[in-house]
C-alpha positions in Angstrom: 131.2 76.0 14.9 132.1 79.6 14.0 128.8 80.8 15.6 129.7 79.1 19.0 133.2 80.6 18.9 131.8 84.0 17.9 129.2 83.9 20.7 131.7 82.9 23.3 134.3 85.5 22.2 131.8 88.4 22.3 130.2 87.2 25.5 133.6 87.4 27.2 134.2 90.8 25.7 130.8 91.9 26.9 131.5 90.5 30.4 134.9 92.3 30.8 134.4 95.3 28.6 134.1 98.1 31.2 134.1 101.7 29.9 131.6 101.4 27.1 132.3 100.8 23.4 135.6 102.6 23.2 136.9 100.6 26.1 135.8 97.4 24.3 137.6 98.2 21.1 141.0 97.1 22.4 139.4 93.8 23.7 137.6 93.2 20.4 140.8 93.9 18.4 142.8 91.6 20.6 140.4 88.7 20.3 139.3 89.1 16.7 142.5 90.3 15.0 145.3 88.9 17.2 143.9 85.8 19.0 141.5 84.3 16.4 142.9 86.1 13.3 139.4 86.3 11.9 140.1 89.8 10.5 143.1 91.7 9.4 144.1 94.9 11.2 143.0 96.9 8.1 139.5 95.2 8.1 139.2 95.9 11.8 140.1 99.6 11.3 137.5 99.9 8.6 134.9 98.3 10.9 135.8 100.9 13.6 135.4 103.7 11.2 132.0 102.5 10.0 131.0 101.9 13.7 131.8 105.5 14.5 129.8 106.8 11.6 126.6 104.8 12.1 124.1 105.6 14.9 124.3 103.7 18.1 127.0 102.6 20.6 130.3 101.9 18.9 130.9 98.6 20.7 127.6 97.2 19.6 128.1 98.5 16.1 131.6 97.0 16.0 130.3 93.6 17.2 127.6 93.7 14.6 130.0 94.4 11.7 132.6 92.0 13.1 130.1 89.2 13.3 129.0 89.8 9.7 132.6 90.0 8.4 133.9 87.1 10.3 131.2 84.7 9.0 131.5 86.2 5.5 135.3 85.7 5.6 134.7 82.1 6.7 133.0 81.5 3.3 129.4 81.6 4.2 126.7 83.5 2.4 124.9 86.7 3.2 122.1 85.0 5.2 124.5 83.3 7.6 126.6 86.5 7.8 123.6 88.4 9.0 123.1 85.6 11.6 126.7 86.0 12.6 126.2 89.8 13.2 123.1 89.0 15.3 125.0 86.4 17.3 127.9 88.7 18.0 125.7 91.6 19.0 123.5 89.5 21.2 126.5 87.9 22.9 128.0 91.3 23.6 125.0 92.8 25.3 123.9 89.6 27.1 126.3 89.9 30.0 125.3 93.5 30.6 121.6 92.6 30.5 122.1 89.7 33.0 124.2 91.8 35.4 121.9 94.7 35.3 118.9 92.5 36.1 120.7 90.8 38.9 122.2 93.9 40.6 119.8 96.7 39.8 117.9 96.3 43.1 120.9 95.7 45.2 122.8 98.6 43.6 120.2 101.2 44.3 120.1 99.9 47.9 123.8 99.9 48.6 125.0 102.6 46.2 126.0 105.1 48.9 128.1 102.6 50.9 131.8 103.0 51.1 132.5 99.6 49.6 130.6 100.4 46.4 132.2 103.8 46.2 135.7 102.2 46.6 134.9 99.7 43.8 134.0 102.5 41.5 137.1 104.4 42.4 139.1 101.3 41.3 137.2 100.8 38.1 137.6 104.4 36.8 141.4 104.2 36.2 140.9 100.9 34.4 138.3 102.5 32.1 140.7 105.3 31.3 143.4 102.6 30.6 141.1 100.7 28.2 140.3 103.9 26.3 144.0 104.7 26.1 144.7 101.2 24.9 142.0 101.5 22.2 143.6 104.7 21.0 147.1 103.3 20.9 145.9 100.1 19.1 144.5 102.3 16.3 147.9 104.1 15.7 149.0 101.6 13.1 150.5 101.9 9.6 147.1 100.9 8.1 145.6 104.1 9.6 148.6 106.5 9.3 150.8 104.9 6.6 154.5 105.2 7.5 157.1 107.8 6.8 159.2 105.2 4.9 156.4 103.9 2.6 154.4 107.1 1.9 155.7 110.3 3.5 152.9 112.4 2.0 150.1 110.2 3.3 151.8 109.9 6.7 152.2 113.6 7.1 148.6 114.3 6.0 147.3 111.6 8.4 149.2 113.1 11.3 148.0 116.6 10.4 144.4 115.4 10.3 144.8 113.6 13.6 146.2 116.8 15.2 143.6 119.0 13.6 140.8 116.8 14.8 142.2 116.7 18.4 142.6 120.4 18.5 139.2 121.0 16.9 137.3 118.8 19.3 139.3 119.4 22.5 140.1 123.1 22.4 137.8 124.7 19.7 134.8 122.6 20.8 133.8 121.7 17.2 131.1 119.1 17.1 132.8 115.7 16.6 130.4 114.8 13.8 131.3 118.0 11.9 135.0 117.2 12.5 134.5 113.7 11.0 132.9 115.3 7.9 135.7 117.9 7.6 138.5 115.3 7.9 136.7 113.0 5.5 136.5 115.7 2.8 140.2 116.7 3.6 141.2 113.1 3.3 139.5 112.7 -0.1 141.0 116.0 -1.4 144.5 115.4 -0.1 145.1 111.7 -0.2 143.4 110.6 -3.5 
């Protein structure tokens, strides 16, 4: 039963997840953490961090890790957990594959029409909104602590967030290098 629910959930996410992996994160969190309550917010945050560090698209990586963790949390062994990761990953990419096969020929033929251009003009703001939602959903006490609980950890988390934003946006430091720098700074300052 968990595999059918997992397939359906990630198929719907894949069907409506415009904007790539980062746009899908808010949909994944809403379904997996809030709606089904298969994972805690802290577990999902860890999955997002791992998904960002591993090669490949973040949405697919997140689906793979979520599928594994959801089945494992349901009390199944490693073999079925691996199957859960495969089901979630397959379900996430299946809608895109189907849609691309169906519309590839038509899209190339009608790409320059005003109707298609208007559709893309409408989708772009929605993509930006999904990316913003993903960012806001990750601004949680699990990620930043809170000023009441641990002021030191909260201050360091906010400082690392600002340093990463400034480093990647204005100083043009490679995001991978920034992840490494902040990981080292987090280890030195928080533990």
